[in-house]
A tleap script that builds the chain and sets N, CA, C and O, in Angstrom:
source leaprc.protein.ff14SB
mol = sequence {
  NMET ALA LYS LEU ALA LEU ILE VAL THR SER
  GLU LYS LEU ASP LYS LEU PHE PRO ALA VAL
  THR LEU ALA THR THR ALA ALA ILE SER GLY
  TRP GLU ALA ASP MET PHE PHE THR PHE TRP
  GLY LEU LEU ALA LEU LYS LYS GLY TYR GLU
  PRO SER SER VAL SER GLU ASP TYR GLN GLU
  TYR GLN ASP MET LEU ALA GLY ALA ILE ASP
  SER GLY THR MET PRO GLY TRP ARG GLU VAL
  LEU GLU GLN GLY ARG GLU THR GLY LYS ILE
  LYS ILE TYR ALA CYS SER THR THR LEU GLY
  LEU PHE GLY MET LYS GLU ASP ASP LEU GLU
  THR PHE VAL ASP GLY VAL ALA GLY ALA ALA
  THR TYR LEU GLY MET ALA ARG ASP SER ASP
  VAL SER LEU PHE ILE CSER
}
set mol.1.N position { 14.667 -14.517 8.968 }
set mol.1.CA position { 13.711 -14.255 8.119 }
set mol.1.C position { 13.769 -12.884 7.486 }
set mol.1.O position { 13.805 -11.913 8.243 }
set mol.2.N position { 13.783 -12.683 6.039 }
set mol.2.CA position { 14.196 -11.377 5.717 }
set mol.2.C position { 12.760 -10.362 5.742 }
set mol.2.O position { 11.671 -10.757 5.327 }
set mol.3.N position { 12.964 -9.222 6.215 }
set mol.3.CA position { 11.852 -8.303 6.027 }
set mol.3.C position { 12.028 -7.009 5.064 }
set mol.3.O position { 13.131 -6.485 4.903 }
set mol.4.N position { 10.968 -6.590 4.504 }
set mol.4.CA position { 10.770 -5.492 3.791 }
set mol.4.C position { 9.790 -4.455 4.619 }
set mol.4.O position { 8.720 -4.877 5.056 }
set mol.5.N position { 10.154 -3.203 4.803 }
set mol.5.CA position { 9.350 -2.149 5.184 }
set mol.5.C position { 9.426 -1.119 4.047 }
set mol.5.O position { 10.487 -0.759 3.536 }
set mol.6.N position { 8.092 -0.634 3.664 }
set mol.6.CA position { 7.864 0.329 2.845 }
set mol.6.C position { 6.842 1.224 3.355 }
set mol.6.O position { 6.032 0.882 4.218 }
set mol.7.N position { 6.891 2.615 2.703 }
set mol.7.CA position { 6.336 3.355 2.993 }
set mol.7.C position { 5.444 4.016 1.657 }
set mol.7.O position { 6.057 4.473 0.692 }
set mol.8.N position { 4.285 4.015 1.698 }
set mol.8.CA position { 3.224 4.410 1.089 }
set mol.8.C position { 2.900 5.660 0.652 }
set mol.8.O position { 1.774 5.760 1.140 }
set mol.9.N position { 3.116 6.783 0.019 }
set mol.9.CA position { 2.850 8.118 0.067 }
set mol.9.C position { 1.867 8.691 -0.693 }
set mol.9.O position { 1.382 9.809 -0.518 }
set mol.10.N position { 1.442 7.491 -1.970 }
set mol.10.CA position { 0.396 7.915 -3.059 }
set mol.10.C position { -0.629 7.419 -3.078 }
set mol.10.O position { -0.596 6.286 -2.599 }
set mol.11.N position { -1.842 7.824 -3.514 }
set mol.11.CA position { -3.243 6.796 -3.864 }
set mol.11.C position { -2.985 6.686 -5.249 }
set mol.11.O position { -3.779 5.896 -5.760 }
set mol.12.N position { -2.205 7.159 -6.035 }
set mol.12.CA position { -2.060 6.837 -7.384 }
set mol.12.C position { -1.758 5.565 -7.833 }
set mol.12.O position { -0.896 4.878 -7.285 }
set mol.13.N position { -2.453 5.168 -8.869 }
set mol.13.CA position { -2.225 3.689 -9.203 }
set mol.13.C position { -0.909 3.390 -9.582 }
set mol.13.O position { -0.495 2.239 -9.446 }
set mol.14.N position { -0.079 4.424 -10.117 }
set mol.14.CA position { 1.201 4.075 -10.800 }
set mol.14.C position { 2.334 3.884 -9.371 }
set mol.14.O position { 3.501 3.507 -9.474 }
set mol.15.N position { 1.756 4.187 -8.302 }
set mol.15.CA position { 2.442 4.346 -6.870 }
set mol.15.C position { 1.980 2.867 -6.431 }
set mol.15.O position { 2.846 1.993 -6.470 }
set mol.16.N position { 0.842 2.564 -6.067 }
set mol.16.CA position { 0.154 1.716 -5.496 }
set mol.16.C position { 0.624 0.469 -6.097 }
set mol.16.O position { 0.933 -0.378 -5.259 }
set mol.17.N position { 0.763 0.122 -7.325 }
set mol.17.CA position { 1.176 -1.056 -7.834 }
set mol.17.C position { 2.191 -1.513 -7.746 }
set mol.17.O position { 2.309 -2.738 -7.761 }
set mol.18.N position { 3.233 -0.712 -7.629 }
set mol.18.CA position { 4.602 -1.299 -7.431 }
set mol.18.C position { 4.963 -1.624 -5.784 }
set mol.18.O position { 5.758 -2.496 -5.433 }
set mol.19.N position { 4.354 -0.909 -5.042 }
set mol.19.CA position { 4.463 -0.864 -3.524 }
set mol.19.C position { 3.594 -2.400 -3.223 }
set mol.19.O position { 4.201 -3.172 -2.480 }
set mol.20.N position { 2.312 -2.850 -3.718 }
set mol.20.CA position { 2.204 -4.031 -3.463 }
set mol.20.C position { 2.585 -5.371 -4.038 }
set mol.20.O position { 2.721 -6.487 -3.538 }
set mol.21.N position { 2.732 -4.801 -5.468 }
set mol.21.CA position { 3.670 -5.912 -6.068 }
set mol.21.C position { 4.944 -6.335 -5.481 }
set mol.21.O position { 5.326 -7.477 -5.737 }
set mol.22.N position { 5.732 -5.505 -4.652 }
set mol.22.CA position { 6.822 -5.769 -3.986 }
set mol.22.C position { 6.897 -6.456 -2.750 }
set mol.22.O position { 7.646 -7.390 -2.465 }
set mol.23.N position { 5.811 -5.748 -1.854 }
set mol.23.CA position { 5.300 -6.338 -0.895 }
set mol.23.C position { 4.957 -7.947 -1.029 }
set mol.23.O position { 5.319 -8.829 -0.251 }
set mol.24.N position { 4.149 -8.097 -2.243 }
set mol.24.CA position { 3.300 -9.536 -2.436 }
set mol.24.C position { 4.431 -10.287 -2.661 }
set mol.24.O position { 4.679 -11.228 -1.906 }
set mol.25.N position { 5.222 -9.993 -3.669 }
set mol.25.CA position { 6.273 -10.866 -3.934 }
set mol.25.C position { 7.519 -10.920 -2.871 }
set mol.25.O position { 8.370 -11.800 -2.996 }
set mol.26.N position { 7.591 -10.025 -1.901 }
set mol.26.CA position { 8.597 -10.646 -0.616 }
set mol.26.C position { 7.990 -11.589 -0.130 }
set mol.26.O position { 8.676 -12.611 -0.152 }
set mol.27.N position { 6.637 -11.769 0.469 }
set mol.27.CA position { 5.840 -12.380 1.175 }
set mol.27.C position { 5.775 -13.832 0.579 }
set mol.27.O position { 5.923 -14.871 1.222 }
set mol.28.N position { 5.512 -13.708 -0.845 }
set mol.28.CA position { 5.895 -15.070 -1.570 }
set mol.28.C position { 6.885 -15.778 -1.502 }
set mol.28.O position { 6.962 -17.003 -1.412 }
set mol.29.N position { 7.969 -14.713 -1.560 }
set mol.29.CA position { 9.296 -15.433 -1.430 }
set mol.29.C position { 9.719 -15.593 -0.052 }
set mol.29.O position { 10.918 -15.780 0.153 }
set mol.30.N position { 8.717 -15.537 1.155 }
set mol.30.CA position { 9.036 -16.081 2.342 }
set mol.30.C position { 9.584 -14.925 3.329 }
set mol.30.O position { 10.123 -15.153 4.412 }
set mol.31.N position { 9.356 -13.648 2.775 }
set mol.31.CA position { 9.867 -12.422 3.807 }
set mol.31.C position { 8.557 -11.973 4.592 }
set mol.31.O position { 7.431 -12.281 4.203 }
set mol.32.N position { 8.761 -11.358 5.523 }
set mol.32.CA position { 7.785 -10.475 6.075 }
set mol.32.C position { 7.877 -8.673 5.462 }
set mol.32.O position { 8.764 -7.825 5.359 }
set mol.33.N position { 6.772 -8.738 5.242 }
set mol.33.CA position { 6.490 -7.112 4.819 }
set mol.33.C position { 5.647 -6.076 5.484 }
set mol.33.O position { 4.503 -6.307 5.873 }
set mol.34.N position { 6.218 -4.985 5.595 }
set mol.34.CA position { 5.297 -4.023 6.792 }
set mol.34.C position { 5.153 -2.738 5.607 }
set mol.34.O position { 6.045 -2.341 4.858 }
set mol.35.N position { 3.913 -2.302 5.692 }
set mol.35.CA position { 3.466 -1.584 4.470 }
set mol.35.C position { 2.792 -0.367 5.629 }
set mol.35.O position { 1.936 -0.573 6.490 }
set mol.36.N position { 3.523 0.962 5.296 }
set mol.36.CA position { 2.749 2.017 6.267 }
set mol.36.C position { 2.345 3.033 5.443 }
set mol.36.O position { 3.128 3.724 4.791 }
set mol.37.N position { 1.024 3.167 5.447 }
set mol.37.CA position { 0.600 4.472 4.255 }
set mol.37.C position { 0.295 5.640 4.926 }
set mol.37.O position { -0.433 5.628 5.919 }
set mol.38.N position { 0.863 6.815 4.402 }
set mol.38.CA position { 0.879 7.862 5.116 }
set mol.38.C position { 0.489 8.785 4.318 }
set mol.38.O position { 0.453 8.382 3.155 }
set mol.39.N position { 0.044 10.335 4.509 }
set mol.39.CA position { -0.623 11.367 3.714 }
set mol.39.C position { -1.335 10.793 2.602 }
set mol.39.O position { -2.274 10.019 2.787 }
set mol.40.N position { -0.882 11.177 1.297 }
set mol.40.CA position { -2.039 10.852 0.316 }
set mol.40.C position { -2.056 8.930 0.079 }
set mol.40.O position { -2.954 8.402 -0.577 }
set mol.41.N position { -1.085 8.226 0.637 }
set mol.41.CA position { -1.472 6.855 0.486 }
set mol.41.C position { -2.494 6.321 1.458 }
set mol.41.O position { -3.084 5.248 1.331 }
set mol.42.N position { -2.671 7.359 2.642 }
set mol.42.CA position { -3.934 6.967 3.251 }
set mol.42.C position { -4.973 6.604 2.816 }
set mol.42.O position { -5.640 5.625 3.151 }
set mol.43.N position { -5.253 7.676 1.735 }
set mol.43.CA position { -6.738 7.764 1.107 }
set mol.43.C position { -6.678 5.855 0.327 }
set mol.43.O position { -7.732 5.328 0.683 }
set mol.44.N position { -6.222 5.305 -0.133 }
set mol.44.CA position { -6.065 4.167 -0.682 }
set mol.44.C position { -6.676 3.173 0.485 }
set mol.44.O position { -7.124 2.087 0.116 }
set mol.45.N position { -6.701 3.469 1.679 }
set mol.45.CA position { -6.889 2.500 2.695 }
set mol.45.C position { -8.366 2.877 3.382 }
set mol.45.O position { -8.839 2.327 4.377 }
set mol.46.N position { -8.888 3.795 2.719 }
set mol.46.CA position { -10.280 4.748 3.070 }
set mol.46.C position { -11.453 3.602 2.507 }
set mol.46.O position { -11.631 3.288 1.330 }
set mol.47.N position { -12.037 3.189 3.454 }
set mol.47.CA position { -13.244 2.424 2.897 }
set mol.47.C position { -14.236 3.066 1.826 }
set mol.47.O position { -14.713 4.201 1.856 }
set mol.48.N position { -14.438 2.042 0.847 }
set mol.48.CA position { -15.110 3.060 -0.245 }
set mol.48.C position { -14.319 3.743 -1.680 }
set mol.48.O position { -14.684 3.866 -2.849 }
set mol.49.N position { -13.092 4.097 -0.952 }
set mol.49.CA position { -12.093 4.758 -1.969 }
set mol.49.C position { -11.240 3.867 -3.021 }
set mol.49.O position { -10.338 3.052 -2.826 }
set mol.50.N position { -11.854 4.320 -4.190 }
set mol.50.CA position { -11.057 3.481 -5.275 }
set mol.50.C position { -10.130 4.421 -6.294 }
set mol.50.O position { -10.521 5.135 -7.218 }
set mol.51.N position { -9.037 4.230 -5.912 }
set mol.51.CA position { -8.044 4.694 -6.804 }
set mol.51.C position { -8.269 4.514 -8.113 }
set mol.51.O position { -8.510 3.366 -8.486 }
set mol.52.N position { -8.240 5.583 -9.071 }
set mol.52.CA position { -8.487 5.263 -10.344 }
set mol.52.C position { -7.620 5.753 -11.403 }
set mol.52.O position { -7.625 5.269 -12.535 }
set mol.53.N position { -6.820 6.785 -11.007 }
set mol.53.CA position { -6.039 7.583 -11.894 }
set mol.53.C position { -4.540 7.643 -11.391 }
set mol.53.O position { -4.296 7.353 -10.219 }
set mol.54.N position { -3.539 8.014 -12.258 }
set mol.54.CA position { -2.128 7.855 -12.154 }
set mol.54.C position { -1.629 9.362 -12.160 }
set mol.54.O position { -2.316 10.366 -12.352 }
set mol.55.N position { -0.192 9.275 -11.887 }
set mol.55.CA position { 0.161 10.691 -11.508 }
set mol.55.C position { 0.412 11.419 -12.594 }
set mol.55.O position { 0.855 10.817 -13.572 }
set mol.56.N position { 0.203 12.783 -12.676 }
set mol.56.CA position { 0.345 13.529 -13.862 }
set mol.56.C position { 1.107 13.290 -14.803 }
set mol.56.O position { 0.740 13.348 -15.977 }
set mol.57.N position { 2.509 12.925 -14.361 }
set mol.57.CA position { 3.670 12.436 -15.553 }
set mol.57.C position { 3.100 11.267 -16.310 }
set mol.57.O position { 3.717 10.958 -17.329 }
set mol.58.N position { 2.188 10.661 -16.043 }
set mol.58.CA position { 1.952 9.183 -16.632 }
set mol.58.C position { 0.786 9.453 -17.248 }
set mol.58.O position { 0.452 8.609 -18.080 }
set mol.59.N position { 0.041 10.395 -17.092 }
set mol.59.CA position { -1.531 10.477 -17.780 }
set mol.59.C position { -1.630 9.710 -18.932 }
set mol.59.O position { -2.586 8.935 -18.922 }
set mol.60.N position { -0.808 9.691 -20.093 }
set mol.60.CA position { -0.961 9.423 -21.135 }
set mol.60.C position { -0.656 8.300 -21.124 }
set mol.60.O position { -0.029 8.146 -22.172 }
set mol.61.N position { -0.714 6.845 -20.300 }
set mol.61.CA position { -0.400 5.870 -19.892 }
set mol.61.C position { -1.845 5.096 -19.196 }
set mol.61.O position { -2.084 3.889 -19.148 }
set mol.62.N position { -2.837 6.457 -18.598 }
set mol.62.CA position { -3.960 5.867 -17.502 }
set mol.62.C position { -4.712 5.009 -18.372 }
set mol.62.O position { -4.989 3.931 -17.846 }
set mol.63.N position { -5.190 5.188 -19.730 }
set mol.63.CA position { -6.222 4.551 -20.438 }
set mol.63.C position { -5.869 3.122 -20.456 }
set mol.63.O position { -6.639 2.202 -20.180 }
set mol.64.N position { -4.467 3.002 -20.855 }
set mol.64.CA position { -3.954 1.742 -21.065 }
set mol.64.C position { -3.955 0.561 -19.758 }
set mol.64.O position { -4.001 -0.669 -19.782 }
set mol.65.N position { -3.893 1.422 -18.783 }
set mol.65.CA position { -3.678 0.936 -17.560 }
set mol.65.C position { -5.083 0.308 -17.144 }
set mol.65.O position { -5.200 -0.907 -16.987 }
set mol.66.N position { -6.116 1.174 -16.977 }
set mol.66.CA position { -7.538 0.833 -16.850 }
set mol.66.C position { -8.056 -0.087 -17.898 }
set mol.66.O position { -8.922 -0.920 -17.628 }
set mol.67.N position { -7.505 0.053 -19.186 }
set mol.67.CA position { -7.818 -1.171 -20.148 }
set mol.67.C position { -7.320 -2.788 -19.628 }
set mol.67.O position { -7.971 -3.833 -19.621 }
set mol.68.N position { -6.223 -2.574 -19.305 }
set mol.68.CA position { -5.561 -3.922 -18.916 }
set mol.68.C position { -6.283 -4.565 -17.492 }
set mol.68.O position { -6.433 -5.770 -17.291 }
set mol.69.N position { -6.602 -3.708 -16.762 }
set mol.69.CA position { -7.364 -3.839 -15.723 }
set mol.69.C position { -9.088 -4.480 -15.688 }
set mol.69.O position { -9.582 -5.443 -15.101 }
set mol.70.N position { -9.521 -3.700 -16.374 }
set mol.70.CA position { -10.970 -3.763 -16.855 }
set mol.70.C position { -11.057 -5.340 -17.767 }
set mol.70.O position { -12.008 -6.120 -17.715 }
set mol.71.N position { -9.866 -5.510 -18.528 }
set mol.71.CA position { -10.048 -6.822 -19.422 }
set mol.71.C position { -9.872 -7.979 -18.579 }
set mol.71.O position { -10.452 -9.028 -18.860 }
set mol.72.N position { -8.915 -7.852 -17.291 }
set mol.72.CA position { -8.430 -8.992 -16.710 }
set mol.72.C position { -7.028 -9.205 -16.893 }
set mol.72.O position { -6.423 -9.918 -16.092 }
set mol.73.N position { -6.306 -8.537 -18.091 }
set mol.73.CA position { -4.946 -8.844 -18.315 }
set mol.73.C position { -4.096 -8.705 -17.344 }
set mol.73.O position { -3.097 -9.406 -17.182 }
set mol.74.N position { -4.458 -7.773 -16.637 }
set mol.74.CA position { -3.745 -7.196 -15.314 }
set mol.74.C position { -4.919 -7.581 -13.811 }
set mol.74.O position { -6.139 -7.419 -13.829 }
set mol.75.N position { -4.288 -7.981 -12.910 }
set mol.75.CA position { -5.109 -7.932 -11.692 }
set mol.75.C position { -5.341 -6.467 -11.010 }
set mol.75.O position { -4.416 -5.729 -11.351 }
set mol.76.N position { -6.232 -5.835 -10.197 }
set mol.76.CA position { -5.932 -4.536 -9.633 }
set mol.76.C position { -5.267 -4.878 -8.395 }
set mol.76.O position { -5.094 -6.002 -7.922 }
set mol.77.N position { -4.903 -3.708 -7.918 }
set mol.77.CA position { -3.986 -3.563 -7.110 }
set mol.77.C position { -4.281 -4.141 -5.734 }
set mol.77.O position { -3.453 -4.765 -5.070 }
set mol.78.N position { -5.508 -3.884 -5.370 }
set mol.78.CA position { -6.136 -4.881 -4.241 }
set mol.78.C position { -5.907 -6.315 -4.290 }
set mol.78.O position { -5.493 -7.027 -3.375 }
set mol.79.N position { -6.267 -6.692 -5.616 }
set mol.79.CA position { -6.002 -8.088 -5.790 }
set mol.79.C position { -4.899 -8.647 -5.575 }
set mol.79.O position { -4.761 -9.791 -5.140 }
set mol.80.N position { -3.887 -7.754 -5.913 }
set mol.80.CA position { -2.556 -8.305 -5.629 }
set mol.80.C position { -2.191 -8.361 -4.302 }
set mol.80.O position { -1.721 -9.365 -3.767 }
set mol.81.N position { -2.441 -7.070 -3.636 }
set mol.81.CA position { -2.234 -7.201 -2.160 }
set mol.81.C position { -2.993 -8.451 -1.487 }
set mol.81.O position { -2.434 -9.187 -0.675 }
set mol.82.N position { -4.172 -8.595 -1.861 }
set mol.82.CA position { -4.741 -9.700 -1.230 }
set mol.82.C position { -4.313 -11.048 -1.361 }
set mol.82.O position { -4.481 -11.881 -0.470 }
set mol.83.N position { -3.642 -11.337 -2.696 }
set mol.83.CA position { -2.686 -12.420 -2.857 }
set mol.83.C position { -1.535 -12.528 -1.592 }
set mol.83.O position { -1.301 -13.494 -0.866 }
set mol.84.N position { -0.978 -11.324 -1.604 }
set mol.84.CA position { 0.318 -11.430 -0.610 }
set mol.84.C position { 0.003 -11.513 0.912 }
set mol.84.O position { 0.752 -11.900 1.808 }
set mol.85.N position { -1.441 -11.002 1.008 }
set mol.85.CA position { -1.640 -11.307 2.568 }
set mol.85.C position { -2.400 -12.668 2.759 }
set mol.85.O position { -2.685 -13.251 3.805 }
set mol.86.N position { -2.625 -12.976 1.576 }
set mol.86.CA position { -2.639 -14.731 2.129 }
set mol.86.C position { -1.778 -15.597 2.525 }
set mol.86.O position { -1.916 -16.782 2.826 }
set mol.87.N position { -0.749 -14.827 2.501 }
set mol.87.CA position { 0.604 -15.472 3.136 }
set mol.87.C position { 0.806 -15.171 4.382 }
set mol.87.O position { 1.763 -15.617 5.014 }
set mol.88.N position { 0.032 -14.475 4.812 }
set mol.88.CA position { -0.048 -14.002 6.303 }
set mol.88.C position { 1.300 -13.142 6.708 }
set mol.88.O position { 1.504 -12.885 7.894 }
set mol.89.N position { 2.050 -12.783 5.863 }
set mol.89.CA position { 3.386 -12.218 5.730 }
set mol.89.C position { 3.235 -10.722 5.770 }
set mol.89.O position { 4.082 -10.026 6.332 }
set mol.90.N position { 2.303 -10.275 5.255 }
set mol.90.CA position { 1.725 -8.761 5.346 }
set mol.90.C position { 1.186 -8.252 5.973 }
set mol.90.O position { 0.084 -8.726 6.249 }
set mol.91.N position { 1.621 -6.887 6.645 }
set mol.91.CA position { 0.945 -5.993 7.893 }
set mol.91.C position { 0.826 -4.845 7.084 }
set mol.91.O position { 1.784 -4.565 6.364 }
set mol.92.N position { -0.255 -4.075 7.072 }
set mol.92.CA position { -0.601 -2.887 6.876 }
set mol.92.C position { -1.189 -1.904 7.758 }
set mol.92.O position { -2.206 -2.099 8.423 }
set mol.93.N position { -0.446 -0.742 7.735 }
set mol.93.CA position { -0.268 0.388 8.878 }
set mol.93.C position { -0.815 1.381 8.135 }
set mol.93.O position { -0.457 1.690 6.998 }
set mol.94.N position { -1.948 2.039 8.967 }
set mol.94.CA position { -2.417 3.238 8.559 }
set mol.94.C position { -1.543 4.363 9.281 }
set mol.94.O position { -1.602 4.061 10.473 }
set mol.95.N position { -0.764 5.509 9.146 }
set mol.95.CA position { -0.617 6.828 9.564 }
set mol.95.C position { -1.481 7.393 10.476 }
set mol.95.O position { -2.503 7.892 10.006 }
set mol.96.N position { -1.257 7.449 12.074 }
set mol.96.CA position { -1.964 7.839 13.122 }
set mol.96.C position { -1.998 9.171 12.622 }
set mol.96.O position { -3.138 9.482 12.276 }
set mol.97.N position { -1.037 10.184 12.440 }
set mol.97.CA position { -0.949 11.701 12.340 }
set mol.97.C position { -1.837 11.764 10.724 }
set mol.97.O position { -2.881 12.414 10.682 }
set mol.98.N position { -1.519 11.316 9.932 }
set mol.98.CA position { -2.676 11.218 8.663 }
set mol.98.C position { -3.952 11.204 9.149 }
set mol.98.O position { -4.676 12.193 9.031 }
set mol.99.N position { -4.363 10.057 9.758 }
set mol.99.CA position { -5.702 9.867 10.286 }
set mol.99.C position { -6.394 11.261 10.788 }
set mol.99.O position { -7.496 11.636 10.388 }
set mol.100.N position { -5.766 11.812 11.513 }
set mol.100.CA position { -6.303 13.025 12.161 }
set mol.100.C position { -6.216 14.201 11.466 }
set mol.100.O position { -7.047 15.089 11.655 }
set mol.101.N position { -4.971 14.369 10.387 }
set mol.101.CA position { -5.070 15.625 9.615 }
set mol.101.C position { -5.983 15.253 8.624 }
set mol.101.O position { -6.371 16.346 8.212 }
set mol.102.N position { -6.574 14.382 7.978 }
set mol.102.CA position { -7.514 14.110 7.212 }
set mol.102.C position { -9.012 13.981 7.892 }
set mol.102.O position { -9.971 13.889 7.125 }
set mol.103.N position { -9.225 13.973 9.286 }
set mol.103.CA position { -10.292 13.635 10.124 }
set mol.103.C position { -10.798 12.413 10.255 }
set mol.103.O position { -11.886 12.233 10.802 }
set mol.104.N position { -10.069 11.441 9.770 }
set mol.104.CA position { -10.570 10.053 10.056 }
set mol.104.C position { -10.550 9.504 11.124 }
set mol.104.O position { -10.149 10.146 12.095 }
set mol.105.N position { -10.976 8.143 11.277 }
set mol.105.CA position { -11.346 7.530 12.390 }
set mol.105.C position { -10.472 6.056 11.930 }
set mol.105.O position { -10.141 5.985 10.746 }
set mol.106.N position { -10.104 4.897 12.857 }
set mol.106.CA position { -9.860 3.855 12.398 }
set mol.106.C position { -11.212 3.228 11.830 }
set mol.106.O position { -10.933 2.574 10.825 }
set mol.107.N position { -12.142 3.205 12.022 }
set mol.107.CA position { -13.630 2.843 11.529 }
set mol.107.C position { -13.561 3.207 10.037 }
set mol.107.O position { -14.319 2.618 9.267 }
set mol.108.N position { -12.940 3.881 9.702 }
set mol.108.CA position { -13.191 4.821 8.144 }
set mol.108.C position { -11.955 3.818 7.515 }
set mol.108.O position { -11.435 4.258 6.490 }
set mol.109.N position { -11.476 2.620 7.985 }
set mol.109.CA position { -10.206 2.211 6.937 }
set mol.109.C position { -10.961 0.741 6.695 }
set mol.109.O position { -11.825 0.194 7.380 }
set mol.110.N position { -10.383 0.356 5.600 }
set mol.110.CA position { -10.786 -1.223 4.929 }
set mol.110.C position { -10.372 -2.224 5.926 }
set mol.110.O position { -9.346 -1.929 6.540 }
set mol.111.N position { -10.938 -3.342 6.226 }
set mol.111.CA position { -11.145 -4.258 7.322 }
set mol.111.C position { -9.439 -4.887 7.149 }
set mol.111.O position { -8.812 -5.326 8.113 }
set mol.112.N position { -8.960 -4.829 5.940 }
set mol.112.CA position { -7.385 -5.315 5.590 }
set mol.112.C position { -6.199 -4.630 6.488 }
set mol.112.O position { -5.017 -4.975 6.492 }
set mol.113.N position { -6.801 -3.577 7.249 }
set mol.113.CA position { -5.596 -2.603 7.716 }
set mol.113.C position { -5.323 -3.399 9.162 }
set mol.113.O position { -6.236 -3.648 9.949 }
set mol.114.N position { -4.138 -3.703 9.353 }
set mol.114.CA position { -3.882 -4.224 10.722 }
set mol.114.C position { -3.535 -3.615 11.886 }
set mol.114.O position { -3.229 -4.172 12.941 }
set mol.115.N position { -3.604 -2.290 11.625 }
set mol.115.CA position { -3.566 -1.276 12.511 }
set mol.115.C position { -3.248 0.006 12.307 }
set mol.115.O position { -3.260 0.329 11.119 }
set mol.116.N position { -2.878 1.110 13.316 }
set mol.116.CA position { -2.866 2.499 13.120 }
set mol.116.C position { -1.357 2.464 13.962 }
set mol.116.O position { -1.243 1.755 14.962 }
set mol.117.N position { -0.355 3.198 13.516 }
set mol.117.CA position { 0.704 3.451 13.929 }
set mol.117.C position { 1.440 4.894 13.525 }
set mol.117.O position { 1.429 5.376 12.392 }
set mol.118.N position { 1.966 5.372 14.486 }
set mol.118.CA position { 2.992 6.467 13.830 }
set mol.118.C position { 4.279 6.405 13.746 }
set mol.118.O position { 4.866 5.380 14.094 }
set mol.119.N position { 4.968 7.538 13.248 }
set mol.119.CA position { 6.222 7.485 12.670 }
set mol.119.C position { 7.387 6.753 13.525 }
set mol.119.O position { 8.247 6.030 13.022 }
set mol.120.N position { 7.295 6.994 14.605 }
set mol.120.CA position { 8.328 6.444 15.222 }
set mol.120.C position { 8.183 4.967 15.677 }
set mol.120.O position { 9.116 4.418 16.263 }
set mol.121.N position { 6.927 4.265 15.390 }
set mol.121.CA position { 6.544 2.981 15.278 }
set mol.121.C position { 7.439 2.299 13.915 }
set mol.121.O position { 8.186 1.321 13.893 }
set mol.122.N position { 7.035 3.232 12.831 }
set mol.122.CA position { 7.371 2.538 11.532 }
set mol.122.C position { 8.948 2.857 11.413 }
set mol.122.O position { 9.605 2.308 10.529 }
set mol.123.N position { 9.434 3.596 12.162 }
set mol.123.CA position { 11.107 3.345 12.218 }
set mol.123.C position { 11.625 2.431 12.632 }
set mol.123.O position { 12.667 1.937 12.202 }
set mol.124.N position { 10.830 1.981 13.734 }
set mol.124.CA position { 11.215 0.670 14.506 }
set mol.124.C position { 11.288 -0.666 13.345 }
set mol.124.O position { 12.180 -1.469 13.069 }
set mol.125.N position { 10.004 -0.475 12.877 }
set mol.125.CA position { 9.958 -1.612 11.935 }
set mol.125.C position { 10.845 -1.720 10.603 }
set mol.125.O position { 11.083 -2.794 10.050 }
set mol.126.N position { 11.426 -0.145 10.041 }
set mol.126.CA position { 12.279 -0.051 9.022 }
set mol.126.C position { 13.604 -0.281 9.863 }
set mol.126.O position { 14.415 -0.918 9.191 }
set mol.127.N position { 13.993 -0.013 10.916 }
set mol.127.CA position { 15.210 -0.618 11.606 }
set mol.127.C position { 15.344 -1.717 11.564 }
set mol.127.O position { 16.530 -2.039 11.499 }
set mol.128.N position { 14.391 -2.824 11.572 }
set mol.128.CA position { 14.403 -4.014 11.869 }
set mol.128.C position { 14.431 -4.811 10.553 }
set mol.128.O position { 14.521 -6.036 10.629 }
set mol.129.N position { 14.360 -4.223 9.378 }
set mol.129.CA position { 13.815 -4.682 8.471 }
set mol.129.C position { 15.237 -4.724 7.686 }
set mol.129.O position { 16.085 -3.940 8.112 }
set mol.130.N position { 15.596 -5.554 6.581 }
set mol.130.CA position { 16.703 -5.788 5.603 }
set mol.130.C position { 16.575 -4.722 4.532 }
set mol.130.O position { 17.619 -4.177 4.175 }
set mol.131.N position { 15.225 -4.288 3.873 }
set mol.131.CA position { 15.186 -3.656 3.062 }
set mol.131.C position { 14.155 -2.560 3.397 }
set mol.131.O position { 13.009 -2.942 3.634 }
set mol.132.N position { 14.384 -1.464 3.435 }
set mol.132.CA position { 13.335 -0.111 3.331 }
set mol.132.C position { 13.350 0.753 2.187 }
set mol.132.O position { 14.306 1.234 1.580 }
set mol.133.N position { 12.000 0.871 1.986 }
set mol.133.CA position { 11.752 1.458 0.471 }
set mol.133.C position { 10.556 2.610 0.458 }
set mol.133.O position { 9.507 2.377 1.059 }
set mol.134.N position { 10.757 3.891 -0.268 }
set mol.134.CA position { 9.962 4.919 0.198 }
set mol.134.C position { 8.970 4.873 -1.015 }
set mol.134.O position { 9.677 4.868 -2.023 }
set mol.135.N position { 7.680 4.839 -1.358 }
set mol.135.CA position { 7.076 4.891 -2.688 }
set mol.135.C position { 6.604 6.057 -2.520 }
set mol.135.O position { 5.872 6.164 -1.536 }
set mol.136.N position { 6.802 7.201 -3.288 }
set mol.136.CA position { 5.786 8.132 -3.060 }
set mol.136.C position { 5.571 8.681 -4.431 }
set mol.136.O position { 4.722 9.553 -4.621 }
savepdb mol mol.pdb
quit
């Protein structure tokens, strides 16, 4: 079975959408996908945190994206991720070092997070993958 490994380092919507879309597309296509959220990307996994902005370079498109999501023309990033997770082929990991850096505990994370892992564990996932991508 093909496998995808993704590092997600931003909580901005213009970074989250490509990451979850690639993971979900891979899962629907029969691939396994491991997603490793680290640094600012970890914020997207925090309970109650709802990313709502895009990167500074794309600010002019933020209202257009928000309008598409609000109108239902485009699903939200969590909805896309949920579709992929329903396949059972996507695993979500929070970076252990970043948890400590932010003073967070595993209990602070959304229930869809499969576990906490360090960089060495992610490198093992990436080594065993057919495709590894860094989304920042």
